[in-house]
C-alpha positions as CSV (number, residue, x, y, z in Angstrom):
1,M,119.8,108.6,94.3
2,L,117.8,107.3,96.3
3,L,114.4,108.2,95.1
4,T,116.1,107.1,91.7
5,H,116.1,103.4,92.8
6,F,111.9,103.7,94.7
7,Q,111.3,104.9,91.2
8,E,113.4,101.9,89.9
9,L,111.8,99.4,92.5
10,L,108.2,100.4,91.5
11,G,109.0,100.3,87.7
12,G,109.9,96.8,87.9
13,I,107.2,96.0,89.9
14,Y,104.7,97.1,87.6
15,D,106.3,97.6,84.3
16,V,106.6,101.0,84.1
17,R,109.2,103.3,82.7
18,L,108.6,107.0,82.1
19,A,110.4,109.4,80.4
20,H,110.9,111.7,83.7
21,D,112.9,110.6,86.4
22,V,111.3,112.1,90.7
23,Y,114.0,114.4,90.9
24,D,113.4,116.4,88.6
25,F,109.7,117.2,90.8
26,L,111.4,116.5,93.6
27,V,110.4,120.1,96.1
28,T,112.2,120.1,99.7
29,D,112.0,123.7,100.8
30,R,108.3,124.4,101.6
31,A,109.0,127.8,101.0
32,R,108.1,127.4,97.9
33,L,105.3,125.9,97.1
34,P,102.3,126.9,96.3
35,A,100.7,129.6,99.4
36,P,97.8,127.1,100.6
37,A,100.6,123.9,100.5
38,R,103.3,125.9,102.9
39,R,101.0,124.8,106.2
40,G,101.2,122.1,105.6
41,H,101.9,119.2,108.2
42,G,103.5,116.2,107.4
43,E,107.0,115.1,104.9
44,E,105.5,114.0,102.0
45,E,103.1,115.8,99.6
46,L,102.2,115.6,96.2
47,L,101.0,118.8,94.7
48,V,99.4,118.8,91.2
49,A,98.0,121.8,88.7
50,H,95.7,120.0,85.9
51,E,95.7,122.4,82.9
52,P,92.8,120.9,80.7
53,E,92.7,123.7,77.7
54,R,95.9,123.0,77.5
55,G,95.6,119.6,78.2
56,E,98.8,120.1,81.0
57,V,99.3,118.3,84.2
58,A,102.1,119.6,86.7
59,L,103.6,118.0,89.2
60,A,105.6,118.9,92.8
61,L,106.7,115.5,95.5
62,Y,107.7,117.1,98.4
63,L,110.1,115.8,100.8
64,D,110.5,117.2,103.9
65,P,114.5,117.5,103.9
66,A,115.1,115.7,107.7
67,L,113.4,112.7,106.4
68,L,115.3,112.1,103.7
69,E,118.8,112.5,104.7
70,R,118.0,109.3,108.0
71,L,117.2,107.7,104.9
72,R,120.6,108.5,103.6
73,E,121.9,107.4,107.2
74,A,120.1,104.9,107.3
75,D,119.4,103.5,103.8
76,P,116.4,101.1,103.2
77,F,117.4,99.5,100.3
78,V,120.5,97.7,102.2
79,A,118.7,96.6,105.2
80,L,115.4,97.6,105.3
81,H,114.7,97.4,109.7
82,A,112.1,99.2,112.1
83,G,114.3,101.6,112.4
84,N,114.3,103.0,109.4
85,L,110.3,101.0,108.3
86,A,107.8,104.2,108.8
87,D,110.5,106.9,106.5
88,W,111.3,104.0,104.2
89,L,107.2,104.0,103.6
90,T,106.7,107.8,104.0
91,A,109.3,108.7,101.0
92,L,107.4,105.6,98.7
93,E,104.0,106.9,99.0
94,G,105.7,109.9,97.7
95,V,107.2,108.3,94.6
96,S,104.4,105.5,94.3
97,H,101.8,109.0,94.1
98,F,104.4,110.2,91.4
99,V,105.0,107.1,88.9
100,Y,100.9,106.5,89.4
101,L,100.3,110.0,88.3
102,A,102.8,110.6,85.6
103,F,102.4,106.6,83.9
104,N,98.6,107.8,83.9
105,A,99.4,111.3,82.7
106,A,101.2,110.3,79.8
107,H,98.4,107.9,78.6
108,D,95.7,110.7,79.2
109,K,93.8,108.5,81.7
110,P,92.1,110.3,84.6
111,V,93.2,108.9,88.0
112,S,90.5,109.4,91.4
113,L,92.1,110.7,95.0
114,L,91.0,106.7,96.3
115,E,92.6,105.1,92.9
116,L,95.6,107.3,94.3
117,E,95.9,106.5,97.6
118,L,95.1,102.6,96.7
119,Q,97.7,101.6,94.9
120,A,99.7,103.5,97.0
121,E,99.0,101.2,99.8
122,V,99.4,98.5,97.8
123,D,102.7,100.1,95.9
124,K,104.6,100.0,100.0
125,F,103.3,96.3,100.8
126,V,104.7,94.7,97.3
127,A,108.0,96.7,97.5
128,S,108.6,96.2,101.4
129,Y,108.2,92.5,100.6
130,C,110.0,92.3,97.4
131,L,113.3,94.2,99.2
132,L,112.9,92.3,102.6
133,R,112.6,88.7,100.3
134,R,115.9,90.4,98.8
135,Q,118.0,91.0,102.0
136,V,116.4,88.0,104.3
137,P,116.1,85.4,101.5
138,G,115.0,82.9,104.0
139,H,112.2,84.5,105.7
140,F,108.5,85.6,104.7
141,P,107.2,88.6,105.6
142,R,103.9,87.8,107.7
143,E,104.0,90.9,109.6
144,L,103.9,93.0,106.2
145,P,100.1,93.4,106.8
146,R,99.7,93.8,110.4
147,L,102.3,96.7,110.7
148,L,100.4,98.4,107.1
149,F,97.5,97.8,108.1
150,E,96.0,97.0,112.0
151,R,98.5,99.5,113.0
152,A,97.8,102.1,111.1
153,H,95.9,105.2,111.4
154,V,94.0,107.7,109.8
155,D,95.8,111.6,110.6
156,P,93.5,113.2,113.4
157,R,94.0,116.7,111.4
158,L,92.1,115.4,108.5
159,D,88.7,116.5,107.6
160,A,85.5,113.7,107.8
161,P,85.0,113.1,103.8
162,H,89.5,112.6,103.5
163,A,89.4,110.5,106.3
164,A,86.9,108.4,104.8
165,L,88.6,107.8,102.4
166,Y,91.6,107.1,102.8
167,R,89.8,104.6,105.9
168,E,88.3,102.9,102.3
169,A,91.2,103.0,100.9
170,S,93.5,100.6,103.0
171,R,90.3,99.0,104.2
172,Y,90.5,97.8,100.5
173,A,94.1,97.2,99.8
174,E,94.6,95.9,103.6
175,R,91.6,93.1,101.5
176,F,93.9,92.9,97.9
177,C,97.2,92.2,100.0
178,R,95.8,89.8,101.9
179,H,95.1,87.9,99.0
180,L,98.9,88.2,97.4
181,E,100.0,87.3,100.9
182,R,97.8,84.0,100.7
183,A,99.5,83.6,97.5
184,L,103.1,84.0,98.0
185,A,102.6,82.1,101.4
186,R,101.4,79.0,98.9
187,S,104.7,79.7,96.7
188,R,106.8,80.8,99.0
189,V,109.4,82.4,95.8
190,E,110.7,86.2,95.3
191,L,107.4,88.4,93.8
192,G,109.2,88.3,90.3
193,A,109.6,84.2,90.4
194,D,105.9,84.1,90.4
195,A,104.7,84.9,86.3
196,P,101.0,84.7,86.9
197,L,101.1,86.8,90.0
198,L,103.6,89.3,88.7
199,A,101.1,89.6,85.8
200,E,98.1,90.1,88.0
201,L,100.0,93.1,89.6
202,R,100.5,94.2,86.8
203,R,97.4,94.1,85.1
204,F,95.8,95.6,88.3
205,Y,98.5,98.5,88.4
206,R,96.6,99.7,85.3
207,L,92.9,99.3,86.3
208,N,90.8,102.3,87.1
209,T,89.2,103.3,90.4
210,V,86.1,100.4,89.0
211,H,87.2,98.4,88.1
212,K,90.7,98.1,91.1
213,R,87.7,97.5,93.6
214,A,85.6,95.4,91.7
215,H,88.6,92.9,91.0
216,I,89.7,93.3,94.5
217,E,85.8,92.0,95.4
218,R,86.4,89.4,93.3
219,T,90.0,88.6,94.9
220,G,89.5,88.9,98.3
């Protein structure tokens, strides 16, 4: 199933295995969401409910059914191209959020919103790089940072604090991904074949917000 491939791709990159499949938490009917979320307009949204007294975290991933249908018709795992890139990134962001929260919840680790968004931006670069290198081995995708960061924009409907948070996440993610791009350009191999860089990515994945930013400051 399509979203399972997203989860498996991220799980393979970061050496993360979850007890659950993303489809167990997928909602495609906005009417089934809690009342405040029904008024949303986005094609992707992760809903989280924390019950500290019971030590439980409840997750639900909403993806628009039209988005999923477009991805089924133009499967990015067959060919990632300009026509399906936006849908790929939207779905990937949702699955990234799910995997990251589920992984940290399983290890009783809190996650900040900045950390969640920063990791998702990094995941977009890393997963897209891996897919493109597999599909077009002779091409080094130098266009990725420009597409993901220079041409990205914050949703104008967001309030000022949330907009500032997303800009900060994007700024830090771009610095880290530029560092990754330089290392990958030197080796000219698929990510999995660069053992030190893969090890760095897996360590980075397990860092909290403070340590993620500190690592980026050192390397970027």
